[in-house]
N, C-alpha and C positions, 0 to 999 in steps of 0.2 A: 702145801704146794710139795707135790710129789718129790721123791728122790731124783726120779729119772729128769724132772725139767731142771734141777739144781745142778745135776752131773751134765746135763747137755749144754748148758748155761757154761759152767767151768771148762768144758771141754773146747766149745766153740771160742771162748775168750783166750784160752791159752796160745791159740792160733793166731789173735788179734792183738794179743796185747800191745806190741811193741811198734805196733802198724804207724804210729806218728812218734816223729822224733824229739817232742817235746816231754815224751815220757823218760827218756835217758837222761843222765846223770842228774838225778832229781835230788832238790832240798826242797824244806816246807817255803823259802822266799820263792823259788822257781815255779812251784805249782802255782800258789798264792799269785803269783803275776799273770802267768799263765793263764788262770782261770779269769781273770780280770780282763785281758786283751780278747778271750775266744768267747767270752758271754754273750756278746750281741752280733758276733760276726759267722761266718762260716770259717771252720779251721784253714781252709786252702786259701783265703782272703787274710787271714792274720797271721800266718805264721811267718812270714818274711819280716813282718812289722816288729815281732815279738822278738825273734832273734836279733834283730838291730838294737831294740829295747835293752835288752839281755848284753848285750856288748857294750852298750852306753852305761847302764848301770847293773853290775854282777851281782853286787847283793845289797841287803838293806842299808847298811851305811854309805855307801855310792849315791842311794835313791834319797836317802835323808839330808843329804847334803846338796842335793838338787843342783842348780837352782830351780825353783817351782818352773820357770820359764824353760828351762832345756826340758823337762820333765814334759810340759806341754808339747814342745817341737818335737819330742820323741815319740809323742803318743799321736802325733797329727794324723788325721786320716780315720781314725778308731772311734770317731763320734763319742758324743756325752764326754765332755771334758772336764765334767765334776767328777769322772772316775779318776782321772788321773791326777786331778789334784787330792783326792781323797787318797789314793796311793801314796801322793808325797806325806800327806799330814798323817798317814798310819806308819809310815816308814820313820817320821820323827819318835811319833811316841814309842815305837817295838825299841828303837836303838838307846831311848830315855827310862823305859820302863822294864823293859824285858833285855837290858846289855847287847843291843843288836841281835836278837836270836828271835825269830820269828816262832811265837808261840804254837802247840799241837796241840792244845787241851780248846775244845770248841767253848765251853763258857768262857775263856779266856779271850779267845778270837773274835766273837761277838761284840765284845766292849770296845774292839779297837774301831775309831772311825772308817767308815768307809766296807768294813769287812761285815757283811750281813750273813744270813743264814747257809744260802748257798755254796759260799767260798770257804765259811769256816766248816762246815760238814764235809767238804771236799779236802782242805787240808788235815783235818781231825781224821778222818778215816783212813787218808791213805799214810799220815806220818805218825798218828797216835794211834791207831787201831781202832778208833772209837766206832761203835755198831750205832750210824746214824745216816739216815736218808736225805741227800743231798736235795732231791724234788727238782730238777729243771725240765724243759719241756719235752726231753727225750724220754727221763722217766716217766713222767706223766703219760705219753702216748703209749707206751709200753706195759704199763700196771693197768690203765684203764682199759685196754682192750683186752688184756690177758682176763681181767675180773669183771668186764663189763661195769666199771664204777659209774654210778649215774649220776654224783655230784659233779657239779659245775667246776671246772679246772679253774685253780687260784684260789679258792673260797675254803675255809676253814675245814668244811664237812670232805672237800676233796684230798685237802692233806691228812687228815686224818686217816682216811680211808687207805690214802695210798700208802702211808707209813704202816699200817697194819699189814696190807699186802706182801709189801717187801720185809717184813719182820724176820720171817722165816730163813729166809736168804743170808741175813746177818748171823742166823745161829749155825751155819753150815764152816764147812772147812775153809772156805773161800775165804781170804783176807776182806776186811771191810771196805778199804779203798777198791779193792778189785771189784767188789759188788757194784758201790757205785759207778764205776765207771766201765765194767759190762752192762749195765742197764744203759746207761749214756749211750755207751759206742752202736748198742742192738738198735737205739732209737734213730742213732744218727744213718746206720747204714742200711738196715732191714727196715724195721718199723718208723719211716717214714710216715710224712702226712701222706702220702700215696705208698700203702706198705708192699713191699715185695715179699707176699705172704708165700708164693711160689720157692721162697730161697730162704724161709724161716727155717731154722732149727726147732722151734717148737710149736709151730701153727697147729698140732693137734692138741696143743694144751690150751690154745686161746679160745677164749668163749665168744670174743667178738668176729673171730672167723668163722666159726662151727655156726654162729646165728646169719653169717653173711653182712654184718654190721659194722666193719672197719672202719666205715667212714663216720660213724656218729659215735665215736670215742678218740680222743677225750670230748665231754660237753663242753662247750665253748661258754662262758657268764655272758651275759647281755651285755653288747657293746654300749660305752658311753658315746653319747652323740656327739658327732665331729664339729668343731668349732670354728667359723671361720671370721676371721679378724684382718683389718688393715692395719699395717706396720708401717709407719712414714720414719722416713730416714732422711734426717736435715744434714746435708753436706757442707761443711764450710771448708774453703781452701783458702790456704796462706801462703803465696809464694808457689811449692811445688809441695807443700804439705797440706795434711785434713786433720782436722780436729777429730779426735777421740776423748770418748771417757772410759774407765773403767766400772763395770757393773758391781757393785759391792753387795748386790745380792736384793735391793729393793726394788727393781724390775726383773721379773719372774723367769726372764728366760736368759740363757748364758750366763747364768752367775759367774764372776771372776773375770769374764771376759771383756777385751776393748771393743767398742762400738762405735758407730757415729751418733751423735745425739738422735732419741727416737720418742716417738709419742705411737701409742696405740691404746685401744680399747678391748679389754676383755667383754664379751656381752654376757647377759644374764643367763644363766643356766636353770633351765626347768627343774635338774634333779636336785638341786641345793637352794632355789628360789635366791640368789644370790643377785646383790643389784651390781648391774655393769658397772665397771671397774676403770678408770683412765690411769694410765701409766706413762711415766716419761722419765729418760735419762740424758740429762740431769733431772735433778728433781722439780726446777723453776725455770723451765722453758717459757718463755713470756708469752700470756695468754693473746696477744695479737697475732706473733708470730705463726702460732699455731691456727687460729683461724684462718690466716691466710694462706697456708700450705696447705690446710684441709680443702680451701675451697679451689685451690688448683689443682690439688691431687684428685678430686672428684673425675674431672675430665681426662685423665692421664690413665694409658693400660698401667698396669704393674709389671714393675722391671723386672722381677723374676717371683716365682713361688717356692714357697717351703713349708714342709711337715715337720712339726715338734709335738711328739707325744699325739693327742688328739686335736692339736690346733693345726688349720689348713691355714697359713699365713700367704696374705698377697703385699709382698715389700713394693712400696713405690719410693723412688729417693728422687729427692731434687736438690739443687743449688741454694745454698742462702747466704747471702753477704753479711748477714749476723752470727759473730761467733758467742759463744756462751764462756761465764766466768768458768775458769780452772781448765781441765782438761791435759792432752798434749798432742802436741802435730808432728805427724809423721809421715814420712815420703811414701809412696807407694810401695816401694821395696820394704819398707821396715812394716808397713800394714800387711804386707802379706807374712812377712817372717812372725809377727806379734799376733796377728789375730788368727786364733785357731779354728772357731768353728767354721763349720761348711757354711752356714748363713754368711759370716761376714766375707768369707772366700767368694761367694757368688756376689757381694755387693763390691766388693775391690773390684771384680772384673769386669761390674758396670760403670766403674770411674769414668773411662775414656770415650762412652756412650750417652754420656749425660751431656744436656745445653747448659751452659751458663745463663 
């Protein structure tokens, strides 16, 4: 890596570093929470939610105390609620094992539930000075275009090539955390999906730009086939309350969430040659009720559609006179407050449109 490229990166980032207010008043806890919030969303969309969350849970002790329902409520709208549950679990472990001090050593961080390579690398590089590439999608775009990395993004070969490509940066005077964040911000603001090469401070060093092949990098791995499934929701009402069940994890979607009784069949997948799998919540909905509901559902349009990873879901909701053993009954207002997933929020909004 030419010294002039390193110098240009350092000079550019010096003027960009404090562009985002979440970089002010940093500590390992705030950095960890920030990365969880912003991993799956645009900074502009997540920064206000992040600010509110940090006011409610200003340190790891407050987050560990929860309760988890409050953590989920504060995370609402950010999707993937398993991340919020994992944050709470991680905080409990940090309080117990590390005396409420978020560790800054990568090897310690990755042992904590819900903290993976990327978050651990960010915290360890910023607060522990560890020379380790975080490698998010922004890093991948920059490095793959600079060096025309031919391996498909997400695979081991790509990760190894990206680490080799970035290694010289970590041997410069730039702090390790700045290296990770400079590459990330480069990808966010300049080397975007549609790169702004005319504004790039390093275009003359970029192999993809020289070849006119920016759109070819990073190479995408072959996408798994989308699977379409029918999700049948059986809605039972008693007075002004509706029955819901906690998904303890045996139903594969929305683990830990409250849901209406549900029935779906995951289709056979050609890639794994797995047999079709029938899934229910609760686990023992009577077969006769399922048959009756499925027969009725065939002639009904979907109440709404939803996507979870590679599953394209058509949700059909219908009232049933039959309650299931267990569960709890909640009013619409309570449902809206306690059901945090966007899928269940869609279902709740459909309740007054269903026919008895």
